[in-house]
N, C-alpha and C positions, 0 to 999 in steps of 0.2 A: 277550042275556044283557044285549053292554053299554052296549047303553040304557040300557037300567031301573038298571044298577049306576051308571052315569053322573047317572040324577035322583036314585038316594038321596043319591049325593055331594053334591050342591045341595042334595037338601034340608038331608043333617046340618050342612052350611055352615052354608046358612041360619037353623037352629034356634041355630047355637050365638052365631052373631052376634045371634039378636037375645037370645037368654038373657044376652052376653055386656055388652049398652048394660042393661038388663034390669036386671042385678045391678049395674051401674053409678047408675044414675036415683036408686035405692028404696037405692043399699047412703052415695049422697052422703047427701040432707038427714036420714041416720041418727050420723052423724059428728056429736059438737059440737063447736062454732065454736071455732076457740083462743080467743073475748077474749070468749068465756064463759063457757068452764072453762079456766081455766089450769091446767096439771103438779102436780102436790104439790109438786114440787122448785123452781117456777115462783116467780120475785122480787115477780111482781105479784100473788099469791096470796097472800089477809087471814094 
């Protein structure tokens, strides 16, 4: 059972890393750039 457990852990680690990097790559473009969308209390807001 040792090798199977090690293989399963390696697969889970790989999935976790891929999921994290994918979430980061997908989440960054969805965030509004601060230059275009200032906060309500920002002095740059009209």
